[in-house]
C-alpha positions in Angstrom: 1.6 7.7 26.0 0.9 4.1 24.6 2.2 2.0 22.4 0.2 0.6 19.5 0.1 -2.8 20.1 -3.4 -4.3 18.5 -2.8 -7.1 16.2 -5.9 -7.3 15.5 -6.8 -5.5 11.6 -9.2 -2.4 12.1 -12.6 -2.7 10.2 -15.6 -0.7 8.8 -18.7 -0.8 6.5 -18.4 0.7 3.0 -21.8 1.9 4.4 -20.4 4.1 7.4 -17.1 5.6 5.2 -17.4 9.1 3.8 -18.7 9.8 0.3 -15.0 10.2 -0.7 -14.5 6.9 0.1 -17.4 5.0 -1.1 -16.7 7.0 -4.4 -12.9 5.7 -4.8 -14.0 2.1 -3.8 -16.4 2.0 -6.5 -13.3 3.6 -9.1 -11.2 0.5 -7.5 -14.1 -2.3 -7.9 -14.2 -0.9 -11.3 -10.9 -0.1 -12.2 -10.3 -4.2 -11.2 -13.1 -6.0 -13.2 -11.9 -4.1 -16.4 -8.5 -5.3 -16.0 -8.5 -8.3 -13.9 -11.8 -9.7 -14.8 -13.4 -8.7 -17.7 -10.3 -8.8 -20.3 -7.8 -11.7 -18.9 -9.8 -13.0 -16.3 -8.8 -13.7 -12.8 -6.2 -16.1 -11.6 -6.8 -16.2 -8.5 -11.0 -16.8 -8.8 -10.6 -18.8 -5.3 -9.9 -16.2 -2.9 -12.1 -13.7 -1.9 -12.7 -10.1 -2.5 -10.7 -7.8 -0.1 -10.3 -3.9 -0.2 -8.5 -1.9 2.5 -7.8 2.3 2.8 -5.3 4.4 4.3 -5.4 8.0 4.8 -2.9 10.5 4.0 -2.3 13.3 6.5 -1.2 16.7 7.1 1.3 17.7 10.2 0.0 20.5 12.2 3.9 21.3 13.3 7.0 19.5 14.1 8.4 19.5 10.5 11.6 17.3 9.7 12.1 15.7 12.9 10.4 13.0 12.3 14.0 11.1 11.0 16.2 12.7 14.0 13.7 10.8 16.4 11.9 14.2 17.6 8.4 15.2 18.0 5.6 15.6 15.4 2.0 16.7 15.2 -0.1 15.4 12.4 -3.8 14.1 12.0 -4.7 12.0 9.4 -6.8 13.5 6.6 -10.0 12.4 4.7 -8.1 12.2 1.7 -7.8 8.3 1.0 -5.6 4.9 -1.0 -8.2 2.1 -1.5 -6.4 -1.3 -3.0 -9.2 -3.5 -4.0 -8.7 -7.0 -5.5 -7.7 -10.6 -4.8 -4.3 -12.1 -3.0 -3.4 -15.3 -1.7 0.0 -17.0 -0.4 0.9 -20.1 -3.0 4.1 -21.6 -4.0 7.3 -19.1 -4.4 7.4 -20.9 -8.1 4.0 -19.7 -8.8 4.0 -16.3 -6.9 3.6 -13.2 -9.6 2.1 -9.6 -8.5 0.0 -8.2 -11.1 -0.9 -4.5 -9.4 -2.5 -0.9 -11.6 -3.4 2.5 -10.0 -6.1 5.0 -11.2 -3.4 7.7 -10.7 -1.1 7.2 -13.9 -1.9 8.8 -16.6 -1.4 5.6 -18.8 -3.1 3.2 -16.4 -1.4 -0.6 -17.5 -0.4 -3.2 -15.5 3.0 -3.7 -13.4 4.0 -7.0 -13.3 6.3 -8.4 -10.8 7.4 -11.8 -8.9 7.2 -11.6 -4.8 10.4 -12.8 -3.3 12.7 -12.6 0.0 15.2 -11.2 -3.2 13.1 -8.5 -4.5 14.9 -6.0 -6.0 13.9 -2.3 -7.1 12.9 -0.6 -10.5 15.3 1.8 -11.7 13.7 5.1 -10.1 13.7 6.5 -14.4 11.6 3.3 -15.3 7.9 4.5 -16.4 6.8 1.9 -13.9 9.2 2.8 -11.3 5.8 3.8 -8.8 5.4 0.4 -8.0 8.3 -0.2 -6.0 5.9 1.9 -3.9 4.0 -2.0 -3.6 7.2 -4.0 -4.1 8.6 -2.4 -2.0 5.8 -3.3 1.1 5.4 -7.2 -0.2 9.1 -7.9 0.5 9.2 -6.6 3.5 6.3 -9.1 4.5 7.7 -12.2 2.4 10.0 -12.9 5.4 7.0 -13.3 7.8 6.2 -16.5 5.7 7.1 -19.9 5.4 9.9 -21.4 3.3 9.1 -21.5 -0.6 5.8 -19.6 -0.1 5.2 -16.0 -1.5 2.5 -13.7 -1.9 0.4 -13.5 -5.6 -2.1 -10.5 -6.1 -4.1 -8.6 -8.2 -4.8 -5.5 -7.1 -6.6 -2.2 -8.3 -5.6 0.9 -6.4 -7.2 4.7 -6.7 -6.3 7.4 -4.7 -7.1 10.9 -4.0 -4.3 12.5 -2.0 -3.0 14.8 -4.4 0.4 13.5 -5.5 3.5 15.8 -4.4 1.1 18.0 -2.0 3.3 16.9 0.6 -0.1 15.3 2.4 2.1 11.9 2.6 0.4 10.4 -0.9 3.4 7.6 -0.6 2.3 6.2 2.9 -1.4 6.0 2.2 -0.4 4.1 -0.7 1.9 1.6 1.3 0.1 1.6 4.2 -3.0 1.0 2.1 -0.7 -2.5 0.6 0.4 -3.2 3.9 -3.3 -3.5 5.3 -4.3 -5.4 2.1 -1.3 -8.3 2.9 -2.1 -8.6 6.6 -5.0 -9.5 5.6 -4.2 -12.2 3.3 -1.5 -13.3 5.5 -4.0 -13.3 8.7 -6.8 -15.0 6.7 -3.9 -17.8 5.1 -2.4 -18.1 8.5 -4.6 -16.7 11.2 -1.8 -17.7 13.8 1.2 -16.2 12.3 2.3 -13.3 14.6 2.6 -10.5 12.1 3.3 -7.6 15.3 1.1 -4.9 15.9 0.5 -1.5 13.8 4.4 -0.2 14.9 5.6 -2.7 12.9 3.2 -2.2 10.1 4.2 1.6 10.2 8.5 0.5 10.3 7.7 -2.0 7.7 6.3 0.3 4.9 8.5 3.3 5.9 11.6 1.0 5.5 10.1 -0.2 2.1 10.1 3.8 1.1 14.2 3.9 2.6 15.1 0.8 0.7 13.3 0.8 -2.1 12.2 4.5 -3.4 15.4 6.0 -2.3 13.9 8.2 -0.1 15.1 8.8 3.1 12.1 9.6 4.7 11.5 9.2 9.2 8.3 7.6 10.3 5.6 9.6 10.5 4.0 9.4 7.5 3.8 6.0 7.8 3.0 5.7 11.8 0.0 8.3 11.6 -1.3 6.5 8.1 -1.7 3.0 10.9 -2.3 4.6 14.0 -4.9 7.4 13.3 -7.7 7.7 15.2 -10.7 9.7 14.3 -11.3 13.4 16.1 -7.8 13.3 17.3 -4.8 14.5 16.0 -1.6 12.0 17.2 1.1 13.6 19.8 4.1 10.6 17.8 7.1 10.2 19.9 9.7 9.3 16.7 12.2 7.7 19.1 10.0 5.7 21.2 6.8 5.4 19.3 5.2 5.9 21.8 2.0 8.5 21.2 -0.7 10.5 22.3 -4.3 10.8 20.8 -5.0 14.9 21.4 -9.2 16.3 21.3 -9.1 20.2 20.5 -9.7 22.3 23.6 -10.7 18.9 26.0 -9.3 20.2 28.7 -8.7 23.9 28.6 -11.3 26.9 29.2 -12.4 27.0 25.5 -15.5 26.2 24.6 -16.3 22.7 24.0 -19.3 23.8 21.5 -18.0 22.0 18.3 -18.8 25.0 16.7 -16.8 27.5 18.7 -14.0 25.7 17.7 -11.7 26.1 14.8 -10.9 24.5 12.3 -7.9 23.4 9.8 -7.9 24.7 6.0 -5.6 22.8 3.9 -4.2 25.6 0.6 -2.2 23.1 -1.9 -0.3 25.2 -4.1 -0.2 22.7 -6.7 3.6 22.9 -6.9 5.0 19.8 -6.7 7.9 18.4 -5.2 9.2 14.7 -5.2 10.7 13.7 -1.8 13.5 10.6 -3.2 15.3 13.3 -4.6 16.6 17.2 -4.3 16.7 18.8 -1.5 15.2 16.9 0.7 18.4 13.6 1.3 20.4 16.7 1.8 18.8 17.8 4.9 18.7 14.2 6.4 22.8 14.0 5.9 22.7 17.8 7.3 21.2 16.8 10.7 23.5 13.5 10.5 26.3 16.1 10.6 24.9 18.4 13.3 24.8 15.2 15.7 28.8 14.7 14.8 29.8 17.9 16.1 27.3 18.0 19.3 28.8 14.4 20.0 31.9 15.2 20.2 31.6 18.6 21.9 28.9 17.9 24.1 29.3 14.2 24.7 27.5 10.9 23.2 24.5 11.4 25.0 23.1 13.5 22.5 22.4 10.2 20.3 20.3 12.4 17.7 19.2 15.8 17.2 16.3 15.0 19.7 18.6 15.3 22.5 20.4 18.4 21.9 19.1 22.2 23.5 19.5 25.4 22.0 22.0 25.7 24.6 24.1 23.1 22.7 23.3 24.3 19.5 24.7 27.7 20.0 27.9 26.3 22.2 28.6 23.9 19.2 28.4 27.3 16.5 30.1 29.9 18.7 33.2 26.5 19.5 33.7 26.5 15.7 34.7 30.4 15.7 36.2 30.7 18.7 38.0 27.3 19.2 40.2 25.9 16.1 40.8 22.4 17.5 36.4 21.2 17.6 35.2 20.8 14.3 33.3 23.4 12.2 29.9 23.9 12.5 29.0 26.0 9.3 26.4 28.8 9.7 24.3 26.3 7.6 24.6 23.9 9.3 23.9 25.7 12.8 20.7 26.7 10.9 19.5 23.0 10.6 20.3 22.6 14.1 18.7 25.4 15.4 15.0 24.7 13.1 15.1 21.2 14.9 15.7 21.6 18.2 13.4 24.9 18.0 11.0 22.8 16.4 10.6 20.3 18.2 10.3 22.2 21.8 7.1 24.0 19.9 5.8 20.8 18.8 5.4 20.0 23.2 4.2 23.4 23.8 1.7 23.1 20.5 0.2 19.5 22.1 -0.6 21.7 25.0 -2.0 24.7 23.8 -4.6 21.9 21.1 -5.6 20.3 24.2 -6.0 23.2 26.2 -8.1 25.0 23.3 -5.5 27.8 23.7 -6.0 28.9 20.3 -4.0 32.2 19.5 -0.9 30.0 21.2 -1.0 27.2 19.0 -1.4 29.5 16.1 2.0 31.6 17.0 3.5 28.5 17.5 2.7 27.6 13.7 3.9 30.6 12.4 7.1 30.8 14.6 7.2 27.4 12.9 6.4 28.7 8.9 9.8 31.1 10.1 12.4 28.6 11.0 11.6 26.6 7.6 11.9 29.0 5.5 15.0 31.0 7.2 16.6 28.1 9.0 16.1 25.4 7.0 15.3 26.7 3.8 12.6 24.3 2.7 9.9 26.6 1.3 9.2 28.3 -1.7 7.9 31.7 -3.3 4.1 30.4 -3.7 4.0 29.2 -0.2 5.4 32.0 1.5 2.7 33.8 0.1 0.0 31.6 0.9 1.0 31.6 4.3 1.7 35.6 4.2 -2.0 35.9 3.3 -3.3 33.7 5.7 -1.5 34.7 8.5 -2.8 38.9 7.9 -6.1 37.4 7.3 -8.8 38.1 10.1 -9.9 35.4 11.6 -6.7 33.0 11.7 -4.8 32.1 13.8 -2.2 30.9 12.1 -0.8 29.1 9.0 2.3 27.6 7.9 4.1 25.0 5.3 3.1 21.2 6.0 5.1 18.8 4.3 8.6 17.6 3.3 8.7 21.6 1.5 9.8 22.8 -1.6 6.3 23.3 -3.1 3.4 21.3 -1.4 0.1 22.6 1.1 0.1 25.4 3.9 -2.2 24.0 7.0 -4.0 27.1 8.4 -5.6 27.7 12.2 -9.1 29.2 11.3 -12.6 30.1 12.8 -14.9 27.8 11.6 -17.1 31.2 10.2 -14.6 32.6 8.5 -13.1 29.7 6.4 -15.0 30.3 3.6 -13.8 33.9 3.4 -10.5 32.6 3.7 -11.1 30.1 1.1 -12.4 32.3 -1.8 -9.2 35.1 -0.5 -6.3 32.7 -1.0 -7.6 31.2 -4.2 -7.4 34.9 -5.9 -4.8 36.0 -4.6 -3.1 33.0 -5.8 -4.2 33.4 -9.2 -3.9 37.4 -9.9 -0.5 36.2 -8.2 0.7 33.2 -9.9 -1.5 32.6 -12.7 -2.0 28.9 -11.5 -4.7 27.4 -10.0 -4.7 26.6 -6.0 -7.0 24.6 -4.2 -8.2 24.8 -0.5 -10.3 22.2 2.0 -11.5 22.3 5.3 -10.5 19.3 7.5 -11.0 17.3 10.7 -9.2 14.7 11.8 -9.7 11.0 10.0 -9.3 7.2 11.4 -6.5 5.6 10.3 -6.0 2.4 8.2 -8.8 -0.2 8.1 -10.4 -3.0 6.1 -13.7 -2.4 4.5 -15.8 -5.6 5.2 -19.1 -5.3 3.2 -17.4 -5.1 -0.9 -18.4 -8.4 -1.4 -22.0 -7.7 -3.3 -19.5 -5.6 -5.5 -18.1 -8.4 -6.8 -20.9 -9.0 -9.4 
């Protein structure tokens, strides 16, 4: 495994991007000119135009393990968020950030001052979405010389479905972070801003502190570090990662046409991981860790360090020996999911690398059952889609992906069966729930990057 230490900003040409990204860039350019140039004039006219993009992600397996320092196995997808505009490092007395997003129904400019002492907007505020931007800005303020801050005029466009479990929030955060790093590198080229790991940590901390969401590191990490055509096995404790190609080391055919693909199905049941049950699961895992430490020893720093034998022992002692702290049934099931999910994730990496699609699919199915029964983060609509996919010819496995309580499923499918599966799921879901689901075939995409040839877009 490797630790990302690259401090150079990844970059690409607009002409080399997928049509979906090119369309987002055009939309962001139009929104930028309409908002900051045509109507009001641009306060940052002397600064060059900058454009960055960061992807959402789908987690193939390893769910609710990142905040317990375990293993996750995601890949970047071709849904992304684009930031386009101008920025500069100025005197802190003149610093002002103006942002607008096309994803808001009534798009308007949100203005905030950048400083080391920034505070988030209340979560119920109509403009609270800007906390995802402001939180990232604050993380970079500590790198700047005293009495300086950043000024921004940026337009944001994205096509990661909101509340789908595909990490629209991380895509926004990482796109903003990449934008800020472009400004800092331009104006302070000798300043050490760290590498991709540090960027992911800053974005995670921004979401934790500014958005009241106790998320782990996975979403921001994969959006920062992803490699085209690879899934990424991430050790959330050491923050080492390994890029994994499908079937490269196995006996399966290496012909791309013979490889299965992943199909994402969006239930269009939305959730917000900043509230509700997600923070409850984080607290339950912390409680399980404390109980295991008291029974098994301090070598268990997090649930990542526990075995299923440890968890079973703690549960048994709760029933048999009153002097030990109680591991109630619900805490036992939470710990059981995390421990078994970590093992499934390690096995899944080997299965994918070896082209053992049947084994990988079996692990996906087991993962979903664990999330449904032990972690209780699924819902009726998701269980319906998973069951239909698991019993469809040509599907190796299917599971809930993301934080849960709605969102998306991901299935490993024979390439020749993708069209039939998508039509089947769409029809069955509409008949059952009287709403639409959306399906896409996806392949691993690249991580965050600057798009270099946007200067011609200024006119």
